C-alpha positions as a Markdown table, in Angstrom:
| # | Residue | x | y | z |
|---|---|---|---|---|
| 1 | Met | 198.4 | 101.9 | 50.8 |
| 2 | Glu | 198.8 | 105.2 | 52.9 |
| 3 | His | 201.8 | 107.4 | 53.2 |
| 4 | Ala | 203.1 | 105.9 | 56.7 |
| 5 | Glu | 202.5 | 102.1 | 55.5 |
| 6 | Arg | 204.3 | 103.4 | 52.3 |
| 7 | Glu | 207.2 | 104.8 | 54.1 |
| 8 | Leu | 207.6 | 102.1 | 56.4 |
| 9 | Gln | 207.8 | 99.6 | 53.4 |
| 10 | Trp | 210.5 | 101.7 | 51.8 |
| 11 | Val | 212.8 | 102.2 | 54.8 |
| 12 | Ala | 212.7 | 98.3 | 55.2 |
| 13 | Trp | 213.0 | 97.6 | 51.5 |
| 14 | Met | 216.0 | 100.4 | 51.4 |
| 15 | Arg | 217.8 | 98.9 | 54.7 |
| 16 | Ala | 217.6 | 95.5 | 53.1 |
| 17 | Ala | 219.0 | 96.7 | 49.5 |
| 18 | Thr | 221.8 | 98.3 | 51.6 |
| 19 | Ala | 222.6 | 95.0 | 53.2 |
| 20 | Gly | 222.9 | 93.4 | 49.5 |
| 21 | Asp | 219.3 | 91.9 | 49.2 |
| 22 | Glu | 218.5 | 92.3 | 45.3 |
| 23 | Pro | 215.1 | 91.6 | 45.6 |
| 24 | Ala | 214.4 | 94.2 | 47.9 |
| 25 | Tyr | 216.2 | 96.7 | 46.3 |
| 26 | Arg | 214.0 | 95.4 | 43.0 |
| 27 | Gln | 210.9 | 96.0 | 45.0 |
| 28 | Leu | 211.7 | 99.3 | 46.1 |
| 29 | Leu | 213.1 | 100.7 | 42.4 |
| 30 | Glu | 209.5 | 99.5 | 41.3 |
| 31 | Ser | 207.4 | 101.3 | 44.2 |
| 32 | Leu | 209.2 | 104.1 | 43.8 |
| 33 | Ala | 209.0 | 104.2 | 40.0 |
| 34 | Glu | 205.4 | 104.3 | 40.2 |
| 35 | His | 205.1 | 106.8 | 42.9 |
| 36 | Leu | 207.5 | 109.1 | 41.1 |
| 37 | Arg | 205.4 | 108.9 | 38.0 |
| 38 | Arg | 202.4 | 110.4 | 39.7 |
| 39 | Thr | 204.5 | 113.0 | 41.7 |
| 40 | Val | 206.7 | 114.4 | 38.5 |
| 41 | Arg | 203.3 | 114.3 | 36.6 |
| 42 | Tyr | 201.8 | 116.7 | 39.2 |
| 43 | Arg | 204.9 | 118.6 | 39.8 |
| 44 | Val | 205.6 | 119.1 | 36.1 |
| 45 | Ala | 202.0 | 120.1 | 35.3 |
| 46 | Arg | 202.0 | 122.7 | 38.5 |
| 47 | Met | 205.3 | 124.4 | 36.6 |
| 48 | Gly | 203.2 | 124.9 | 33.5 |
| 49 | Gln | 204.8 | 121.9 | 31.6 |
| 50 | Gly | 203.1 | 119.2 | 29.7 |
| 51 | Asp | 204.2 | 115.8 | 30.6 |
| 52 | Leu | 206.3 | 115.0 | 27.7 |
| 53 | Glu | 209.2 | 115.0 | 30.0 |
| 54 | Val | 207.8 | 112.5 | 32.7 |
| 55 | Glu | 209.4 | 109.7 | 31.9 |
| 56 | Asp | 212.8 | 110.9 | 31.3 |
| 57 | Ile | 212.8 | 112.7 | 35.0 |
| 58 | Val | 211.6 | 109.4 | 36.5 |
| 59 | Gln | 214.6 | 107.3 | 34.6 |
| 60 | Glu | 216.9 | 110.2 | 36.0 |
| 61 | Thr | 215.6 | 110.0 | 39.6 |
| 62 | Leu | 215.8 | 106.5 | 39.7 |
| 63 | Leu | 219.3 | 106.5 | 38.2 |
| 64 | Ala | 220.3 | 109.5 | 41.0 |
| 65 | Ile | 218.9 | 107.3 | 43.5 |
| 66 | His | 220.6 | 104.2 | 42.5 |
| 67 | Leu | 224.1 | 106.4 | 42.5 |
| 68 | Lys | 223.3 | 108.0 | 45.6 |
| 69 | Arg | 221.8 | 105.6 | 47.4 |
| 70 | His | 224.9 | 105.4 | 49.9 |
| 71 | Thr | 223.6 | 109.0 | 51.2 |
| 72 | Trp | 220.4 | 107.5 | 52.7 |
| 73 | Arg | 220.7 | 107.6 | 56.4 |
| 74 | Ser | 219.3 | 104.5 | 57.8 |
| 75 | Gly | 217.3 | 106.1 | 60.5 |
| 76 | Glu | 215.9 | 108.6 | 58.3 |
| 77 | Pro | 212.7 | 108.0 | 56.0 |
| 78 | Val | 213.0 | 107.4 | 52.4 |
| 79 | Ser | 210.3 | 109.7 | 50.8 |
| 80 | Pro | 212.0 | 113.6 | 51.8 |
| 81 | Trp | 215.3 | 112.4 | 50.5 |
| 82 | Val | 213.7 | 110.8 | 47.1 |
| 83 | Ala | 211.5 | 113.9 | 47.1 |
| 84 | Ala | 214.7 | 115.8 | 47.1 |
| 85 | Ile | 216.5 | 114.0 | 44.4 |
| 86 | Ser | 213.1 | 114.1 | 42.3 |
| 87 | Arg | 212.6 | 117.9 | 42.7 |
| 88 | Asn | 216.2 | 118.3 | 41.6 |
| 89 | Lys | 216.1 | 115.8 | 38.8 |
| 90 | Thr | 212.9 | 117.8 | 37.5 |
| 91 | Ile | 214.2 | 120.9 | 37.7 |
| 92 | Asp | 217.9 | 120.0 | 35.9 |
| 93 | Val | 215.6 | 118.1 | 32.9 |
| 94 | Leu | 213.7 | 121.1 | 32.4 |
| 95 | Arg | 216.3 | 123.7 | 32.6 |
| 96 | Arg | 218.6 | 121.3 | 29.7 |
| 97 | Arg | 215.6 | 121.4 | 27.5 |
| 98 | Gly | 215.6 | 125.4 | 27.6 |
| 99 | Arg | 212.6 | 125.5 | 29.7 |
| 100 | Arg | 212.3 | 128.1 | 32.5 |
| 101 | Cys | 211.0 | 126.6 | 35.7 |
| 102 | Glu | 210.9 | 127.4 | 39.3 |
| 103 | Ser | 210.0 | 125.0 | 42.2 |
| 104 | Pro | 206.9 | 126.3 | 44.2 |
| 105 | Leu | 208.2 | 127.5 | 47.8 |
| 106 | Asp | 205.4 | 124.8 | 49.5 |
| 107 | Glu | 207.6 | 121.9 | 48.2 |
| 108 | Ala | 210.6 | 123.2 | 49.5 |
| 109 | Asp | 211.5 | 121.7 | 53.0 |
| 110 | Asp | 214.2 | 120.3 | 55.1 |
| 111 | Ala | 214.4 | 117.0 | 52.7 |
| 112 | Asp | 217.2 | 118.7 | 50.8 |
| 113 | Leu | 219.5 | 118.9 | 54.1 |
| 114 | Thr | 219.5 | 114.7 | 53.9 |
| 115 | Val | 220.9 | 114.7 | 50.6 |
| 116 | Arg | 224.6 | 114.6 | 50.9 |
| 117 | Asp | 227.0 | 115.3 | 48.0 |
| 118 | Ala | 226.9 | 112.7 | 45.4 |
| 119 | Ala | 230.7 | 112.9 | 44.9 |
| 120 | Glu | 231.3 | 111.2 | 48.1 |
| 121 | Glu | 233.8 | 108.1 | 48.2 |
| 122 | Gly | 232.5 | 104.9 | 46.2 |
| 123 | Thr | 229.7 | 106.7 | 43.7 |
| 124 | Gly | 232.4 | 106.6 | 41.0 |
| 125 | Gln | 232.9 | 102.8 | 41.0 |
| 126 | Asp | 228.9 | 102.6 | 41.2 |
| 127 | Leu | 228.4 | 104.7 | 38.2 |
| 128 | Glu | 231.1 | 102.8 | 36.0 |
| 129 | Arg | 229.4 | 99.5 | 36.6 |
| 130 | Val | 226.1 | 101.0 | 35.5 |
| 131 | Leu | 227.0 | 102.5 | 32.6 |
| 132 | Gly | 228.9 | 99.5 | 31.4 |
| 133 | Ala | 225.3 | 98.4 | 30.3 |
| 134 | Leu | 225.5 | 101.0 | 27.4 |
| 135 | Asp | 227.8 | 101.1 | 24.2 |
| 136 | Glu | 230.3 | 103.6 | 24.0 |
| 137 | Arg | 228.0 | 106.4 | 22.2 |
| 138 | Ala | 225.1 | 106.0 | 24.5 |
| 139 | Arg | 227.3 | 106.0 | 27.9 |
| 140 | Arg | 229.1 | 109.2 | 26.6 |
| 141 | Ile | 225.3 | 110.7 | 25.7 |
| 142 | Val | 224.1 | 109.9 | 29.7 |
| 143 | Gln | 227.4 | 111.2 | 30.9 |
| 144 | Leu | 227.4 | 114.5 | 29.4 |
| 145 | Val | 223.7 | 115.1 | 29.9 |
| 146 | Ser | 222.6 | 113.3 | 33.2 |
| 147 | Ile | 226.0 | 113.2 | 35.1 |
| 148 | Glu | 227.6 | 116.4 | 33.8 |
| 149 | Gly | 224.6 | 118.2 | 33.4 |
| 150 | His | 225.5 | 119.5 | 29.8 |
| 151 | Ser | 222.3 | 121.0 | 27.8 |
| 152 | Ser | 221.0 | 118.6 | 25.1 |
| 153 | Arg | 222.5 | 121.1 | 22.3 |
| 154 | Thr | 225.6 | 121.1 | 23.9 |
| 155 | Ala | 226.2 | 117.1 | 24.3 |
| 156 | Ala | 224.8 | 117.0 | 20.3 |
| 157 | Gln | 227.4 | 119.2 | 19.3 |
| 158 | Lys | 230.1 | 117.0 | 21.3 |
| 159 | Val | 229.0 | 113.8 | 20.2 |
| 160 | Gly | 228.2 | 114.9 | 16.5 |
| 161 | Met | 224.6 | 114.6 | 16.3 |
| 162 | Ser | 221.6 | 116.6 | 16.2 |
| 163 | Glu | 219.8 | 117.6 | 19.3 |
| 164 | Gly | 216.6 | 115.5 | 18.6 |
| 165 | Ala | 218.8 | 112.5 | 17.7 |
| 166 | Leu | 220.6 | 113.1 | 21.2 |
| 167 | Arg | 217.2 | 113.4 | 23.1 |
| 168 | Val | 216.0 | 110.2 | 21.6 |
| 169 | Ala | 219.4 | 108.2 | 22.2 |
| 170 | Leu | 219.2 | 109.8 | 25.8 |
| 171 | His | 215.7 | 108.3 | 26.5 |
| 172 | Arg | 216.7 | 105.2 | 25.1 |
| 173 | Ser | 219.8 | 104.7 | 27.0 |
| 174 | Leu | 218.0 | 105.6 | 30.3 |
| 175 | Lys | 215.4 | 103.1 | 29.1 |
| 176 | Thr | 217.7 | 100.4 | 29.0 |
| 177 | Leu | 219.3 | 101.0 | 32.5 |
| 178 | Ala | 215.9 | 101.0 | 33.9 |
| 179 | Ala | 214.8 | 97.7 | 32.3 |
| 180 | Arg | 218.4 | 96.2 | 33.8 |
| 181 | Trp | 217.8 | 97.2 | 37.2 |
| 182 | Arg | 214.3 | 96.0 | 37.1 |
| 183 | Asp | 215.2 | 92.7 | 35.8 |
| 184 | Gly | 217.8 | 92.5 | 38.6 |
| 185 | Gly | 221.3 | 93.0 | 36.6 |
| 186 | Gln | 223.8 | 94.8 | 38.1 |
């Protein structure tokens, strides 16, 4: 599917999803996940990093898309909005892992202007519903790392576990959330 066709499909799915069409939302997230895996793998390689973090970045990006979906403007394309979120999540994840990373200037564009602040009204309720799929420890880990932006070292200290165990738990938690949404749960 060429870029223009894909964009039209994403816009159609996003409009349907915002109107409450869950199957359309699932299709959108599945298509975005496939696209994000390729895009993130390429971006991470350009930043001089291995692709060990790719799935974490994809899952965090999908979670952010879900939580920020109300910021997408119906008359706008979806891909620049998704690209901005993905770029920011890539940098966030790599920085949390203690890696120095920079986004090449040719990736900077006006897409960042289409993303509004995630703290807008309604986000808190969605966040609670999404995190409700997790047990208390997993919810706390996702909250600390993916939402509040703490480093894995700091988050591990706060929950009383090793940094490696926290990373594994975070990955599993994000995978659980992704599977729940893929299977149509809310």
